C-alpha positions in Angstrom: 53.0 125.3 68.1 54.6 127.7 70.6 56.8 124.9 72.1 58.1 124.0 68.7 59.1 127.7 68.1 60.9 127.8 71.4 62.8 124.6 70.7 63.7 125.8 67.2 64.9 129.2 68.5 66.9 127.6 71.3 68.4 125.1 68.9 69.4 127.9 66.5 71.0 130.0 69.3 73.3 127.2 70.4 75.4 125.8 67.5 77.6 124.0 70.0 74.6 121.9 71.0 74.0 121.1 67.4 77.5 119.8 67.0 77.3 117.7 70.2 74.0 116.3 69.0 75.4 115.3 65.6 78.6 114.0 67.2 76.5 111.8 69.4 74.6 110.6 66.4 77.8 109.7 64.6 79.0 107.9 67.7 75.8 105.9 67.6 76.4 104.9 64.0 80.0 103.9 64.7 79.0 102.1 67.9 76.3 100.2 66.0 78.8 99.1 63.3 81.5 98.2 65.8 79.1 96.4 68.0 77.7 94.4 65.1 81.3 93.4 64.2 82.1 92.6 67.8 78.9 90.5 68.2 79.4 88.7 64.9 82.9 87.7 65.7 81.8 86.7 69.3 79.1 84.4 67.8 81.5 82.8 65.3 84.3 82.2 67.9 81.7 81.0 70.4 81.3 77.9 68.2 84.8 76.8 69.1 85.7 78.6 72.4 84.3 79.7 75.7 82.3 83.0 76.1 85.1 85.0 77.6 87.6 84.1 74.9 84.9 84.7 72.2 84.1 88.1 73.7 87.7 89.0 73.8 88.2 88.0 70.1 85.2 90.0 69.1 86.3 93.0 71.2 89.8 93.0 69.5 88.4 93.0 66.0 85.7 95.6 66.9 88.4 97.7 68.6 90.4 98.2 65.5 87.4 99.2 63.4 86.1 101.4 66.2 89.3 103.4 66.5 89.4 104.4 62.9 85.7 105.1 62.6 85.7 107.0 65.8 88.7 109.1 64.9 87.7 109.9 61.3 83.9 109.9 61.4 82.7 110.6 65.0 85.2 113.2 66.1 86.5 114.2 62.7 90.0 114.0 63.8 93.3 112.4 62.6 95.0 109.4 64.2 97.6 110.5 66.6 99.6 108.9 69.4 97.6 111.0 71.9 94.2 109.9 70.8 95.4 106.3 70.2 96.7 106.1 73.7 93.5 107.7 75.1 91.3 105.5 73.0 93.3 102.4 74.0 93.1 103.3 77.7 89.4 104.1 77.6 88.8 100.7 75.8 91.0 98.9 78.4 88.7 100.2 81.1 85.7 99.6 78.9 86.9 96.0 78.2 87.4 95.2 81.9 83.9 96.6 82.7 82.4 94.7 79.8 84.0 91.3 80.7 82.9 91.8 84.3 79.4 92.6 83.3 79.3 89.7 80.7 80.3 87.2 83.4 77.8 88.8 85.9 75.0 88.6 83.3 76.0 85.0 82.5 76.0 84.1 86.2 72.6 85.7 86.7 71.4 83.4 83.8 70.8 85.7 80.8 72.5 83.3 78.4 75.4 83.4 76.1 73.7 85.3 73.3 71.7 87.9 75.3 74.4 88.8 77.9 76.7 90.7 75.4 73.7 92.8 74.2 72.9 93.7 77.8 76.6 94.6 78.4 76.5 97.0 75.4 73.4 98.8 76.7 75.2 99.6 80.0 78.6 100.6 78.6 77.9 102.6 75.5 76.9 105.8 77.3 80.0 105.5 79.6 82.3 104.9 76.6 80.9 108.0 74.8 81.7 110.2 77.8 85.2 108.9 78.1 86.0 109.2 74.4 84.4 112.7 74.2 86.9 113.7 76.8 89.8 112.0 75.0 89.1 113.7 71.7 88.0 117.2 72.9 90.2 117.8 76.0 93.1 119.1 73.8 90.7 121.7 72.2 89.7 123.1 75.6 93.3 123.8 76.8 
């Protein structure tokens, strides 16, 4: 019981931790939705195209959904040229990392349907850190 009390008191004394926690939870929800869209489009396009092209098509559709959900829901912000450029740049880096990992996992032999899932496991935490910086850097200046 004592440890629960300490955790509760610490949590209540740090409202900034609470906001970061809920922000990360919202990021997870948005990421799940965007990833499902990305993977769904990937699987559909994979019926007629190679894995890299299919992954790119899924990424593009997921990107648009992800930008608006991330802006409005995760970081409770408004679209702006600054966050659009930052989001776009972070996702360009993210895309290059994802395509590289996709092809690495395919080369290792994980298969066309499992490889994109493994890619997401690796890049989601990296993407959160980059986007957190993009959306909160202005507030720290």
